[in-house]
N, CA and C atoms as an extended XYZ file, in Angstrom:
408
Properties=species:S:1:pos:R:3:atomname:S:1:resname:S:1:resid:I:1 pbc="F F F"
N       123.178       80.691      215.980 N   UNK     1
C       121.882       80.804      215.340 CA  UNK     1
C       121.716       79.652      214.352 C   UNK     1
N       120.566       79.020      214.386 N   UNK     2
C       120.294       77.882      213.523 CA  UNK     2
C       119.918       78.337      212.122 C   UNK     2
N       120.496       77.707      211.112 N   UNK     3
C       120.140       77.974      209.712 CA  UNK     3
C       118.921       77.117      209.368 C   UNK     3
N       117.816       77.742      209.024 N   UNK     4
C       116.564       77.044      208.705 CA  UNK     4
C       116.467       76.854      207.201 C   UNK     4
N       116.273       75.627      206.759 N   UNK     5
C       116.124       75.330      205.341 CA  UNK     5
C       114.750       75.748      204.822 C   UNK     5
N       114.617       75.849      203.529 N   UNK     6
C       113.353       76.233      202.890 CA  UNK     6
C       112.975       75.199      201.837 C   UNK     6
N       111.681       74.979      201.674 N   UNK     7
C       111.174       74.049      200.673 CA  UNK     7
C       110.069       74.718      199.864 C   UNK     7
N       110.414       75.690      198.982 N   UNK     8
C       109.395       76.337      198.151 CA  UNK     8
C       108.714       75.311      197.246 C   UNK     8
N       107.508       75.632      196.808 N   UNK     9
C       106.764       74.722      195.941 CA  UNK     9
C       105.910       75.511      194.960 C   UNK     9
N       105.480       74.832      193.911 N   UNK    10
C       104.504       75.419      192.998 CA  UNK    10
C       103.176       74.708      193.231 C   UNK    10
N       102.110       75.450      193.075 N   UNK    11
C       100.780       74.866      193.291 CA  UNK    11
C       100.336       74.186      191.989 C   UNK    11
N       100.555       72.871      191.938 N   UNK    12
C       100.188       72.127      190.740 CA  UNK    12
C        99.320       70.912      191.038 C   UNK    12
N        99.222       70.517      192.276 N   UNK    13
C        98.406       69.364      192.658 CA  UNK    13
C        97.680       69.715      193.955 C   UNK    13
N        96.645       70.525      193.812 N   UNK    14
C        95.953       71.153      194.930 CA  UNK    14
C        94.622       70.456      195.191 C   UNK    14
N        94.210       70.451      196.432 N   UNK    15
C        92.869       69.966      196.800 CA  UNK    15
C        92.109       71.139      197.407 C   UNK    15
N        90.835       71.289      197.006 N   UNK    16
C        89.960       72.319      197.565 CA  UNK    16
C        88.582       71.715      197.779 C   UNK    16
N        88.231       71.579      199.046 N   UNK    17
C        86.923       71.033      199.402 CA  UNK    17
C        86.110       72.139      200.063 C   UNK    17
N        84.916       72.370      199.542 N   UNK    18
C        83.981       73.327      200.125 CA  UNK    18
C        82.713       72.564      200.432 C   UNK    18
N        82.323       72.600      201.699 N   UNK    19
C        81.194       71.823      202.183 CA  UNK    19
C        81.501       70.349      201.914 C   UNK    19
N        80.758       69.677      201.078 N   UNK    20
C        80.953       68.235      200.848 CA  UNK    20
C        81.641       67.902      199.522 C   UNK    20
N        81.918       68.924      198.689 N   UNK    21
C        82.410       68.653      197.334 CA  UNK    21
C        83.804       69.221      197.098 C   UNK    21
N        84.527       68.591      196.162 N   UNK    22
C        85.854       69.047      195.761 CA  UNK    22
C        85.749       69.908      194.511 C   UNK    22
N        86.416       71.071      194.540 N   UNK    23
C        86.302       72.054      193.456 CA  UNK    23
C        87.651       72.457      192.866 C   UNK    23
N        88.699       71.694      193.086 N   UNK    24
C        90.001       72.100      192.565 CA  UNK    24
C        90.022       72.231      191.043 C   UNK    24
N        89.142       71.537      190.316 N   UNK    25
C        89.092       71.656      188.858 CA  UNK    25
C        88.405       72.940      188.405 C   UNK    25
N        87.801       73.671      189.328 N   UNK    26
C        87.063       74.890      188.993 CA  UNK    26
C        87.859       76.163      189.249 C   UNK    26
N        88.971       76.072      190.015 N   UNK    27
C        89.674       77.287      190.442 CA  UNK    27
C        91.103       77.357      189.906 C   UNK    27
N        91.580       78.577      189.705 N   UNK    28
C        92.973       78.802      189.316 CA  UNK    28
C        93.722       79.584      190.394 C   UNK    28
N        93.015       80.040      191.416 N   UNK    29
C        93.633       80.711      192.564 CA  UNK    29
C        92.853       80.347      193.812 C   UNK    29
N        93.560       80.003      194.858 N   UNK    30
C        92.971       79.729      196.162 CA  UNK    30
C        93.959       80.265      197.183 C   UNK    30
N        93.535       81.290      197.932 N   UNK    31
C        94.499       81.981      198.782 CA  UNK    31
C        93.820       82.532      200.035 C   UNK    31
N        94.260       82.065      201.197 N   UNK    32
C        93.824       82.659      202.452 CA  UNK    32
C        94.659       83.916      202.675 C   UNK    32
N        93.996       85.038      202.941 N   UNK    33
C        94.688       86.307      203.123 CA  UNK    33
C        94.288       86.951      204.447 C   UNK    33
N        95.278       87.355      205.260 N   UNK    34
C        94.951       88.100      206.475 CA  UNK    34
C        94.718       89.565      206.129 C   UNK    34
N        93.835       90.203      206.861 N   UNK    35
C        93.556       91.633      206.689 CA  UNK    35
C        93.822       92.329      208.017 C   UNK    35
N        94.557       93.399      207.981 N   UNK    36
C        94.914       94.109      209.208 CA  UNK    36
C        96.259       93.626      209.697 C   UNK    36
N        96.580       93.952      210.911 N   UNK    37
C        97.846       93.500      211.464 CA  UNK    37
C        98.445       94.498      212.422 C   UNK    37
N        98.575       95.757      211.986 N   UNK    38
C        99.156       96.781      212.840 CA  UNK    38
C        98.301       98.039      212.809 C   UNK    38
N        98.296       98.748      213.908 N   UNK    39
C        97.647      100.049      213.987 CA  UNK    39
C        98.644      101.006      214.621 C   UNK    39
N        98.717      102.212      214.095 N   UNK    40
C        99.665      103.198      214.626 CA  UNK    40
C        98.940      104.485      214.983 C   UNK    40
N        99.523      105.199      215.913 N   UNK    41
C        99.041      106.518      216.290 CA  UNK    41
C       100.253      107.394      216.511 C   UNK    41
N       100.191      108.608      215.996 N   UNK    42
C       101.319      109.515      216.119 CA  UNK    42
C       100.825      110.837      216.696 C   UNK    42
N       101.460      111.261      217.762 N   UNK    43
C       101.136      112.533      218.395 CA  UNK    43
C       101.957      113.673      217.815 C   UNK    43
N       101.913      114.804      218.472 N   UNK    44
C       102.559      116.014      217.959 CA  UNK    44
C       104.023      116.156      218.350 C   UNK    44
N       104.570      115.163      219.055 N   UNK    45
C       105.989      115.216      219.394 CA  UNK    45
C       106.689      113.974      218.845 C   UNK    45
N       107.987      114.050      218.596 N   UNK    46
C       108.702      112.902      218.021 CA  UNK    46
C       108.642      111.635      218.864 C   UNK    46
N       108.499      111.767      220.165 N   UNK    47
C       108.475      110.576      221.009 CA  UNK    47
C       107.058      110.101      221.335 C   UNK    47
N       106.077      110.591      220.606 N   UNK    48
C       104.692      110.151      220.864 CA  UNK    48
C       104.145      109.365      219.674 C   UNK    48
N       104.862      108.324      219.301 N   UNK    49
C       104.435      107.418      218.239 CA  UNK    49
C       104.253      106.035      218.845 C   UNK    49
N       103.115      105.419      218.563 N   UNK    50
C       102.797      104.122      219.144 CA  UNK    50
C       102.296      103.189      218.054 C   UNK    50
N       102.741      101.957      218.112 N   UNK    51
C       102.284      100.924      217.178 CA  UNK    51
C       101.892       99.698      217.992 C   UNK    51
N       100.759       99.110      217.632 N   UNK    52
C       100.271       97.925      218.333 CA  UNK    52
C        99.771       96.905      217.319 C   UNK    52
N        99.849       95.649      217.700 N   UNK    53
C        99.350       94.567      216.846 CA  UNK    53
C        97.836       94.461      216.967 C   UNK    53
N        97.177       94.218      215.846 N   UNK    54
C        95.748       93.935      215.804 CA  UNK    54
C        95.548       92.440      215.636 C   UNK    54
N        94.360       91.973      215.922 N   UNK    55
C        93.993       90.616      215.554 CA  UNK    55
C        93.460       90.691      214.129 C   UNK    55
N        94.143       90.079      213.156 N   UNK    56
C        93.675       90.202      211.777 CA  UNK    56
C        92.389       89.424      211.535 C   UNK    56
N        91.637       89.883      210.568 N   UNK    57
C        90.535       89.094      210.037 CA  UNK    57
C        91.078       88.368      208.819 C   UNK    57
N        90.404       87.304      208.410 N   UNK    58
C        90.879       86.493      207.296 CA  UNK    58
C        89.820       86.415      206.210 C   UNK    58
N        90.278       86.202      204.983 N   UNK    59
C        89.384       85.969      203.852 CA  UNK    59
C        89.997       84.905      202.953 C   UNK    59
N        89.139       84.270      202.178 N   UNK    60
C        89.574       83.270      201.202 CA  UNK    60
C        89.260       83.811      199.815 C   UNK    60
N        90.300       84.025      199.022 N   UNK    61
C        90.139       84.548      197.668 CA  UNK    61
C        90.212       83.386      196.678 C   UNK    61
N        89.200       83.292      195.825 N   UNK    62
C        89.160       82.262      194.787 CA  UNK    62
C        89.013       82.918      193.422 C   UNK    62
N        89.766       82.445      192.444 N   UNK    63
C        89.536       82.783      191.040 CA  UNK    63
C        88.993       81.510      190.401 C   UNK    63
N        87.871       81.630      189.700 N   UNK    64
C        87.231       80.432      189.166 CA  UNK    64
C        86.708       80.645      187.761 C   UNK    64
N        86.641       79.561      187.025 N   UNK    65
C        85.984       79.573      185.723 CA  UNK    65
C        84.486       79.430      185.968 C   UNK    65
N        83.691       80.276      185.326 N   UNK    66
C        82.248       80.167      185.473 CA  UNK    66
C        81.740       78.928      184.735 C   UNK    66
N        80.810       78.236      185.356 N   UNK    67
C        80.179       77.051      184.765 CA  UNK    67
C        78.721       77.072      185.193 C   UNK    67
N        77.853       77.412      184.251 N   UNK    68
C        76.418       77.498      184.563 CA  UNK    68
C        75.646       76.313      184.003 C   UNK    68
N        76.329       75.395      183.279 N   UNK    69
C        75.661       74.194      182.754 CA  UNK    69
C        75.651       73.057      183.764 C   UNK    69
N        76.724       72.897      184.496 N   UNK    70
C        76.842       71.799      185.449 CA  UNK    70
C        76.053       72.152      186.710 C   UNK    70
N        75.053       71.340      187.073 N   UNK    71
C        74.182       71.684      188.214 CA  UNK    71
C        74.915       71.887      189.542 C   UNK    71
N        76.001       71.176      189.780 N   UNK    72
C        76.709       71.296      191.055 CA  UNK    72
C        78.077       71.967      190.907 C   UNK    72
N        78.209       72.846      189.894 N   UNK    73
C        79.468       73.566      189.690 CA  UNK    73
C        79.715       74.535      190.844 C   UNK    73
N        80.943       75.009      190.956 N   UNK    74
C        81.263       75.978      191.994 CA  UNK    74
C        80.500       77.287      191.768 C   UNK    74
N        80.371       77.711      190.529 N   UNK    75
C        79.600       78.931      190.237 CA  UNK    75
C        78.190       78.818      190.796 C   UNK    75
N        77.540       77.709      190.511 N   UNK    76
C        76.173       77.481      190.970 CA  UNK    76
C        76.116       77.348      192.494 C   UNK    76
N        77.099       76.654      193.072 N   UNK    77
C        77.126       76.485      194.526 CA  UNK    77
C        77.201       77.843      195.219 C   UNK    77
N        78.119       78.697      194.762 N   UNK    78
C        78.264       80.014      195.373 CA  UNK    78
C        76.984       80.829      195.234 C   UNK    78
N        76.359       80.755      194.072 N   UNK    79
C        75.101       81.489      193.821 CA  UNK    79
C        73.980       80.980      194.728 C   UNK    79
N        73.856       79.666      194.833 N   UNK    80
C        72.757       79.061      195.596 CA  UNK    80
C        72.929       79.165      197.111 C   UNK    80
N        74.164       79.336      197.598 N   UNK    81
C        74.413       79.291      199.038 CA  UNK    81
C        74.924       80.617      199.602 C   UNK    81
N        74.683       81.710      198.894 N   UNK    82
C        75.100       83.052      199.327 CA  UNK    82
C        74.758       83.282      200.801 C   UNK    82
N        75.756       83.698      201.581 N   UNK    83
C        75.548       84.038      202.981 CA  UNK    83
C        75.667       82.885      203.965 C   UNK    83
N        75.723       81.659      203.482 N   UNK    84
C        75.828       80.501      204.378 CA  UNK    84
C        77.264       80.319      204.881 C   UNK    84
N        77.388       79.729      206.052 N   UNK    85
C        78.689       79.364      206.599 CA  UNK    85
C        78.895       77.862      206.408 C   UNK    85
N        80.012       77.497      205.791 N   UNK    86
C        80.326       76.088      205.542 CA  UNK    86
C        81.809       75.854      205.826 C   UNK    86
N        82.178       74.600      205.974 N   UNK    87
C        83.579       74.245      206.187 CA  UNK    87
C        84.298       74.125      204.851 C   UNK    87
N        85.566       74.524      204.846 N   UNK    88
C        86.403       74.413      203.653 CA  UNK    88
C        87.758       73.854      204.057 C   UNK    88
N        88.380       73.133      203.136 N   UNK    89
C        89.700       72.564      203.346 CA  UNK    89
C        90.517       72.764      202.075 C   UNK    89
N        91.701       73.343      202.226 N   UNK    90
C        92.583       73.662      201.111 CA  UNK    90
C        93.933       73.010      201.384 C   UNK    90
N        94.369       72.127      200.488 N   UNK    91
C        95.684       71.486      200.601 CA  UNK    91
C        96.519       71.964      199.421 C   UNK    91
N        97.412       72.928      199.641 N   UNK    92
C        98.155       73.519      198.521 CA  UNK    92
C        99.252       72.642      197.943 C   UNK    92
N        99.635       71.580      198.658 N   UNK    93
C       100.732       70.724      198.201 CA  UNK    93
C       100.391       69.285      198.520 C   UNK    93
N       100.449       68.413      197.523 N   UNK    94
C       100.171       66.996      197.731 CA  UNK    94
C       101.094       66.457      198.821 C   UNK    94
N       100.500       65.862      199.837 N   UNK    95
C       101.271       65.337      200.949 CA  UNK    95
C       101.534       66.353      202.039 C   UNK    95
N       101.151       67.594      201.810 N   UNK    96
C       101.353       68.647      202.809 CA  UNK    96
C       100.130       68.802      203.693 C   UNK    96
N       100.188       69.734      204.620 N   UNK    97
C        99.059       69.932      205.529 CA  UNK    97
C        97.888       70.626      204.834 C   UNK    97
N        96.705       70.370      205.338 N   UNK    98
C        95.505       71.063      204.876 CA  UNK    98
C        95.309       72.309      205.717 C   UNK    98
N        94.795       73.342      205.092 N   UNK    99
C        94.397       74.546      205.805 CA  UNK    99
C        92.874       74.514      205.838 C   UNK    99
N        92.308       74.556      207.043 N   UNK   100
C        90.871       74.383      207.206 CA  UNK   100
C        90.272       75.620      207.849 C   UNK   100
N        89.030       75.947      207.435 N   UNK   101
C        88.353       77.117      207.985 CA  UNK   101
C        86.855       77.001      207.730 C   UNK   101
N        86.103       77.734      208.517 N   UNK   102
C        84.686       77.941      208.225 CA  UNK   102
C        84.617       79.227      207.416 C   UNK   102
N        83.979       79.147      206.249 N   UNK   103
C        83.919       80.292      205.347 CA  UNK   103
C        82.482       80.766      205.183 C   UNK   103
N        82.342       82.014      204.768 N   UNK   104
C        81.035       82.605      204.486 CA  UNK   104
C        80.931       82.756      202.973 C   UNK   104
N        79.943       82.108      202.378 N   UNK   105
C        79.806       82.055      200.922 CA  UNK   105
C        79.351       83.400      200.356 C   UNK   105
N        79.993       83.802      199.258 N   UNK   106
C        79.631       84.979      198.476 CA  UNK   106
C        79.512       84.547      197.020 C   UNK   106
N        78.479       84.989      196.352 N   UNK   107
C        78.297       84.646      194.940 CA  UNK   107
C        79.332       85.357      194.081 C   UNK   107
N        79.682       84.727      192.965 N   UNK   108
C        80.628       85.318      192.021 CA  UNK   108
C        79.920       86.032      190.888 C   UNK   108
N        80.727       86.559      189.975 N   UNK   109
C        80.197       87.258      188.802 CA  UNK   109
C        79.476       86.296      187.876 C   UNK   109
N        78.588       86.854      187.072 N   UNK   110
C        77.927       86.107      186.003 CA  UNK   110
C        78.211       86.848      184.708 C   UNK   110
N        78.846       86.159      183.740 N   UNK   111
C        79.154       86.780      182.458 CA  UNK   111
C        80.585       87.259      182.393 C   UNK   111
N        80.903       87.976      181.307 N   UNK   112
C        82.257       88.469      181.117 CA  UNK   112
C        82.438       89.074      179.741 C   UNK   112
N        83.663       89.046      179.239 N   UNK   113
C        84.018       89.671      177.969 CA  UNK   113
C        83.914       88.686      176.807 C   UNK   113
N        83.690       89.222      175.621 N   UNK   114
C        83.595       88.410      174.413 CA  UNK   114
C        84.942       87.727      174.128 C   UNK   114
N        84.881       86.534      173.576 N   UNK   115
C        86.058       85.761      173.169 CA  UNK   115
C        87.033       85.487      174.322 C   UNK   115
N        86.504       85.341      175.521 N   UNK   116
C        87.338       85.039      176.679 CA  UNK   116
C        86.597       84.045      177.564 C   UNK   116
N        87.346       83.264      178.311 N   UNK   117
C        86.732       82.363      179.274 CA  UNK   117
C        86.027       83.208      180.326 C   UNK   117
N        84.773       82.914      180.575 N   UNK   118
C        84.038       83.629      181.617 CA  UNK   118
C        84.584       83.174      182.963 C   UNK   118
N        85.157       84.109      183.681 N   UNK   119
C        85.753       83.782      184.971 CA  UNK   119
C        85.211       84.732      186.026 C   UNK   119
N        85.576       84.461      187.254 N   UNK   120
C        85.115       85.271      188.370 CA  UNK   120
C        86.148       85.216      189.468 C   UNK   120
N        86.167       86.230      190.284 N   UNK   121
C        86.990       86.230      191.485 CA  UNK   121
C        86.072       86.567      192.647 C   UNK   121
N        86.148       85.765      193.696 N   UNK   122
C        85.308       86.011      194.872 CA  UNK   122
C        86.187       86.085      196.108 C   UNK   122
N        85.741       86.892      197.045 N   UNK   123
C        86.401       87.001      198.337 CA  UNK   123
C        85.407       86.516      199.377 C   UNK   123
N        85.709       85.368      199.971 N   UNK   124
C        84.830       84.745      200.942 CA  UNK   124
C        85.316       85.078      202.347 C   UNK   124
N        84.410       85.408      203.226 N   UNK   125
C        84.784       85.679      204.602 CA  UNK   125
C        85.211       84.406      205.305 C   UNK   125
N        86.061       84.547      206.301 N   UNK   126
C        86.497       83.425      207.125 CA  UNK   126
C        86.072       83.721      208.564 C   UNK   126
N        85.438       82.745      209.200 N   UNK   127
C        85.042       82.878      210.589 CA  UNK   127
C        86.260       82.556      211.451 C   UNK   127
N        86.746       83.536      212.163 N   UNK   128
C        87.940       83.320      212.980 CA  UNK   128
C        89.192       83.258      212.130 C   UNK   128
N        89.999       82.257      212.379 N   UNK   129
C        91.311       82.115      211.759 CA  UNK   129
C        91.434       80.712      211.164 C   UNK   129
N        92.051       80.573      209.967 N   UNK   130
C        92.274       79.225      209.440 CA  UNK   130
C        93.158       78.412      210.382 C   UNK   130
N        93.012       77.105      210.283 N   UNK   131
C        93.806       76.181      211.090 CA  UNK   131
C        94.645       75.338      210.142 C   UNK   131
N        95.927       75.218      210.453 N   UNK   132
C        96.806       74.354      209.665 CA  UNK   132
C        96.805       72.993      210.348 C   UNK   132
N        96.246       71.994      209.650 N   UNK   133
C        96.119       70.656      210.213 CA  UNK   133
C        97.463       69.938      210.213 C   UNK   133
N        97.600       69.002      211.089 N   UNK   134
C        98.821       68.188      211.134 CA  UNK   134
C        98.881       67.290      209.911 C   UNK   134
N       100.073       67.084      209.393 N   UNK   135
C       100.263       66.157      208.269 CA  UNK   135
C       100.150       64.759      208.838 C   UNK   135
N        99.319       63.960      208.215 N   UNK   136
C        99.177       62.651      208.822 CA  UNK   136
C        98.708       61.676      207.873 C   UNK   136
């Protein structure tokens, strides 16, 4: 059996492009998440248990600082383009592969708590499955 090495990393030099603009300065979390995976059914006898793989759906979770002064901020973009499908590219590691997907825009929160940075978390739909691009 082959021993496979690992190269863990911290996300400190990230690229995030949504439509035509880069928003890495606006977000503190960018994460593609699969939803679903397995479905099970259990009958009335011990040998009547079945598990099958599902095709997962995907979503893109972003945590962002709200910015309502800058005309082309991510907050404003999400608000103005609610429901639209656009291309996105996320490169979690400088020099690593980009993860690309068509996403469905959802607006984020407006406002927040006193004496705190106004932030928001949004869950954007993904059309199909993200693609991991070749490093090149």
